[in-house]
N, C-alpha and C positions, 0 to 999 in steps of 0.2 A: 357318368360324366368325369372328365379328367383334365388335367393341364399338360400341354404340350410345349416345351420349351426347344426352339429352334436356334441352335448356335449359329453365328455368322461364320464360323469355321466349317459349317456344314455337319456339326455333331447334334445329337438329339437326346433329350431327357423327357420322360414321361412320369407323370405322378397322377393317381387317382384322387379324388376329392377328399378322401379319407386320410391319405398321406402328405397331401400338399399342405393343408392346414396346419399341422404340426412344423412342418419345414418353414413355413411363413412366420409361424410365431417363434420359432428359433432364432430366424433372421432378425426379427424385432427385439427379442430378448438379448442378442449379441450386439445390437446397435449396428448391424451391418448395412442398413438402408434407412434412409429417412421416411417419415410417415406417409408421404405422397406415393413414393414408390411401392411401400408396403400394401397400401390400398390398392393400387393398380396392378400389381402381380396376384392380388386375391382374386381378380377377374381374369377372363381369357379374352382380352380384348385387344392382344397384340402389343401391350406396353413392352418398350425398349428398355433393356438394361445395359449400360455401357461396358465395355471392356474392363476398365477401371473398377467399376462397381462390381461386376462378376469376380474379379480377383479378390475384392475386398470380401465378398460373400464366402469365397472359397477359403481364404486364409482364417476366417473367423470361425468358421464351422470345423475346419480341420484342427484348429487350436482346441475347440471344445471337444471335439472326439478323443484328443490324446489325453484330455483330463478326465473325461467321463467314459469308463470301460463298459458301461451296462449296455445291454443288447437293444432296448426299445427306447423310443421317445414318444412321450404323450402330447397331447394338444396344447399342454401349457409350456412346452420346451424343456421338460424334466425327463432325465433319463430314469429308466426303471429296468430290472432284470426280469420281471413278470410281463407277459404280454397281456394286454388289456382284452378282456372278453367282449365279444361283440354279438353274443348269441340271443341277446334280449334286447327288447326296445325299451329305451330310457325315456321317461315323459317329463323329467327336470332337466333344465339346461346343462347343469353342471354335470349330470350323470350322462346326458346326451353326448357330452364333449368326450367322454371316454371312449366312444367309437372311433375317434380320430387318433391314429397313431402311425408311426412309421418306424423302421428299424436301422440299425448301424449300417448294415449293407446298402441299404437304398441312400442313406445321407453319403456314405463314401462315394456312391455313383455321382451324387449330386455335385460333391466337392469336385471330382474329377471333371465332370461336364463344365462346371464354371470356370475352371483353370483353362480349360482347352477351348472355351467357346468363342473367344474374342468378342464376348457380348452376346446377348440373345434377346428374343421375343418371346412373349408368353402368350399362348393361345389356348 
């Protein structure tokens, strides 16, 4: 399962379920969207994000990346140099969340997408 973001400018961004969750949590941590938008972009029902909101997301994450130089972002929106292992099944919720992570490169692609999208829909 994944999340497909279609920009109004014709650009496209894709994140699998494992990387989208930390991206949404980072957006939340940075207060780049209000709660209703955060809830709606956590499902793939076509929720629309305006051009203004997309630009606010890109600015917030770009600033975050300039401050945090680490390579990986975990589920909780914290940067780390160590890749989180996903080679075992976790039974406790906190441990299971360790499976959700993304990297700096993917976040950089997302920032670029948001800047150029003119707004987007999440499917």
